[in-house]
N, C-alpha and C positions, 0 to 999 in steps of 0.2 A: 333486421329480422327480430320481431317482438317475442318469438317463441322462447319460453323458459325451459331449458333442457335440465334433465337431472344430472347429466355429466357431459362435460366437454373434454375431449382428449386432443391436445395440441401436439402434433407429430405422429404420423402413422408409419414410422419405420419399424425397426425390429420389435421393440417392446410396446410401443403405442398401438401397433396393429393387433397384437394379441389381446391387449386390453379392450380394444374396440370390439373384437369378436366376443370376448368373455362377458362384457357388461351389456352389450346390445341384446335386447329381448327381456332383460331384467329391469331395465330402466330406459328412459328416453335419452339417447346418446347422439352427440355430434362429434365427428372427427374432423379436425382441421389440419390440412397438410400443405406445406409450403410449395411442394412440387406435385407430382403424381406418383404415388408409391406403388410398387417398388421403383427405385431410380438409382442413378449412379453417382449421386452427389452427397453420399453419407457413408455409413459404416456397414451396409448390408449387401453390397454388390460383390460380385466375384464368383458366383455360381455354387460354391460349396463352403460349409463351415463345419469344423470338428465338433462332435458331441462326445462327452466323456465324463467319467468319474475319476479316472486316474489323475493323480497329482493334486487333488483338491483336499482341503482340510477345513476344520472349524465349521463356521456357519454355512459354508458352501456345500458340505457333504449331502445333507438332506435335500437341498433344492436341486443339486446335480442329479441325484437319484430320481427325484420326482420328475425332473425334466425329461430324463430318458424314458420313463413310463409314459409320459404324455406324447413324446415324439412317436413312440410305438403305437399308441392309440390313434394318433392322427394318421399314420400310415395305413392302419387297418381300416380307416374310415374313407379313404380316397383311392381311386384307381391310378392316380399319378404318383410317381416315385419321389416322395419328398424326404424320406429317411432311408439310409442304407446302413445296415449293421456290418461294416467291413472289418471290425476289430481294430485295435490300435497298438502301436509300439511306442514305448517311451525308452529312449536310450541316451547314455551320456557317460561322462567321466565322473567317478564317484568323488573325486576331489572338488568337483564343481558344487558349490553350496546350493544353488537352485535345484540341481538334479538330486542331490542328496536329500533335500527337504521333501521333494516330490515322492521319492520312492519310500520314504519313511511313513507316509500317510497310510492309514489303514484302508485297504480296498480289497475285499474278498475276491474280486475278479482279476487282480494283478498277479501274474505268474512270471517268475524269472525264467528266461530262456538261455540255453547254452549257445555258444557261437555256432556250432554245427547245425543246431535246430534252426537258427535264424537264417543261415545261408542256404539251407536245404528247402526252406519254405518260401523265402522272400528274396527279391533282387537287392539285398543289402549286404555289403561287405563289412565284416566285423574286424575289430582290432582288440588287442589284449587290454588296453586301457578303458574299454567300454563295457558297460553292463546293459543288458537288454531285458525289458519287461513287457509282457503282452497283456492287454486288457481286452477280453472277449466281448465286453459290453460296449466298447467304443464304436464310433462310426462317423457318418457325416450327414448333414442335411443340406437341402437346396434352399438358400435363404430367400431368393426372389419369389420362388414358387410358394414357400411358406407364408410370406407376407401377403401374396395375392389371395391365398386360401383364407387367411384370417380376415382380410377386408371383405371378401365375398361372403364369408359366414356372417359377419356383422351386418352387412347390408341385407342379407336374406332374413335376418331377425329384426329388421326395422331400423337399424342404425343409419344415420345420414352422414355424408361426406362432402366437404367442400375442399376442392383442390386448388392449387396455385393461390394460396391465401397465406400471407405472412403474419405471424404473431408479433405484436408490438409490446403489449404489457397487459396486466389485469389489475383491477381494483375491487375492493369489497364494499358493497352497498347493502347494509342490513344483512339479510340472509342470502343475498344474491352475489354472484361473482360476475363481473362484467369483463369480458375478454375483448380487448381492442386489437383489431387487425387492419391490414390495408384494404380490406373489403367491408369494413364496418364493425359494429359492436355486437357480440353474441353473449347471451345471458345463461347462467347455469347455477345449479345448487352446489355442484362439485366440479373439480378441475384436476386433470392430470397433465403435467408439463413433461412431455417426452421429446425434448428438443434436440437431442444429439449434440453436435458441436455448437448448435445455437445457444447452449447454456453458457458458453463463454461470454455472451453479451450480458449475462445477468450477474456477473461476478461482483458488481457494485451493490446488488440487491440482496444477495444471499452469501453466506460464508462458504463460498465455493473456492476450491484450489485446484483448478483443472488446466490441462494443456491439450492442445490438438496436435496430433502427429500424422503426417502423411505416410501412408503405407502402400508399398507396391508388391504385388505377387507376380511371379514369372511362370508362364506356361511353356513347357517344352514339348515339342512335337516328336512323337515316336511311334513306330509301328511295332515295337517290342511288346508282345503280349504278356511277358513276365510281369509287367507293371500293372496288369489287370488285377493280379492277386496281392499287390502291395496294400497293406492296411494303411489307415491314416497313421502318421508318425509325428513325433515330437523329439527333437534332438537338443539336449542341453550340454553345451561345451563352452568353457571359458566365458560363461555368462552370456553366451549368444544362443538364442533359441531359434531353431529352424524347424518348420513344420511343412507337411505336405499330404498329398492325397493319391489314391490309385489313379491309373489312367482312365480318363473319361473322354470319349469321342476323339481318341488319338492324341490326347494331351495329358501331361502330368503337371499339376499345379504345385508350386513350392513357394513359400514365403518366409520372410524374417519377421520375428515378433518384436515389436517396440524398437524398430531400427530407424525409421524414416525421420526426416527433418521436422522440427516443430513449426507451427504456424501461430503467429501472434493474434490473428483474427480469422473467423470463419470465411469472410469475404476474400481472403488471400489464397483460398484453396484453388490450386491449378492442377487439373488432372492431366494436362497435356505434356507436362515436363517429366521425363523419365529420370529416375535416380540410378545412375549406372552402378553405384556401389552395391546395391542389392543384388543385381545379376552377377557381379563378379564374385561376391562372397558365396552365393549359392553354387556357382560353378566350381569353386574350390571344394565345397562340401560334396558335390557329386563325384569329383575325382576320387575322393577318399572313401566315400560310403556307398555310392551308387554308380560305379564306373561304367555300367552299361548305358547310362544316360549322359555321360560327361561330354559327349560330342553332339548331343541333340540340339537341334535348331530352336531358338527362342521364337515361338509362333506369335506371342503377344505378351504385353504387360498390362495388368489391370491395377487401378489405383482406388483406394478407399481411405478413410480416416479413422484414427482412434481418438476418442475423447476420454482422456485419462486423468484420474486423480493421482496424487503423488505416491499413494500407497497401492495403487492399481486395484483398489476395491471399487465397488459400485457406489452410486449415490441414490438411495431410495429413502425418502423421508418426507415428513409433512413440512409445508410452508410454516415457518415459525409464527406467522400471523394467524394461521387458520388450519384446523385439521380437516377442512373440506378440500384442501389442495395438497396434492402429492407431487413432489419432484422426482422424476423417474428417468435417470440418464447417467451419463458418465460411466459407460460400461467398460472402459479401460482395456479394450481390445480383446476381451474374452467373454463378452456378454450374450452373443447371439444364441448359444446353446441353451441359455436360461430364459429366453424371451417367452417360451411357451408356458412357463409357470407364473409369469408376472401378473396375469389377471387374477389368479388365485391369491397371490400375496397381497395385492392392493385391495382386493375385496375384504380380506381379513383386516387390513389396516383401517379401511373406512368403517367397518362394522364395530371394531373394538376401540379405535382411537389410539392404538398402540403400535409403535414401530419396534419390533423385538430384535432386529438385527443390528447389533452395535457396530459391526464393521462397515455398515452402509449409512450410518447417521450423518446428517448434514453438518453437524457442529464438531465433528471429530478433529478438525484441524484448527479449531479456534484455540487461541492461547488463553489460559486461565487468567482471570482478573483478580488481582490481589488488593 
């Protein structure tokens, strides 16, 4: 293809699809996707993702707030239910460092609840060692639907998509960027690399320090309508984070955060192998905190991956060789809620040539040279 694009986006998953929607119509955009997005071979499958402000601090606070605004705007613009404001509960033992850090963050929506309030409103059993906080602004989104909406919006504004196309590398030739794939070479003035776990292949090119973790979530089948009023929840106990969602279509989805085994290479990702440890730990959690669900049948197990940095922050930064290329990935297991604001963030970066988020810089793991 001899066409010179203004922007090529490699990877149309969570963040890439939003950028495709955001930039299409403003410039000539090509989206390149290894599969057909949305799909089940990355980090965005599983039907629901939590959106929240609770627990975030520092540079995340403003973008978490802006993300919630944009999810509400997206819901108002579509007849499909992509965002649900269910409210959210954060609970844990105050002796747990992670929990203590989260509740100390300033969030005007965070309200501490007494045990009797929790048990009267929700199917959650309390204990004396636990503290409970409610965030009325929290909820969940449907990731596969959101990605489909973003891609359809981009196409409607003139963006082009090539599916089943695998990125190999890119080189700079004058003012052009040549993107090499298994389907040929594509040329552009600007480039966004939103590769998900594919970034692992580039660790020899960039100062990346990332790991891939296989994550499994468990769906419990129940006819108990009490779980319809369950808010999204996050439990922090003994450095183990368990999260979940209200009952949807007769199932309650619960997962363990940053628990699964690591993968040395993206090609080793096996979705078919179940990790029994996750289901067993979740069952123990249910016995203690949600006994009405403790005997529920596991209806299915879904698998996705986390592409994580060692500090669990994102990687959003310019290619050290050119400010016409941005690396956008390594979402560390908590990135989907922010995908809706990525187009805005990257547009500002391209326009100003400045990456203002120190927590997301590419070189933060480099050792100083003396």
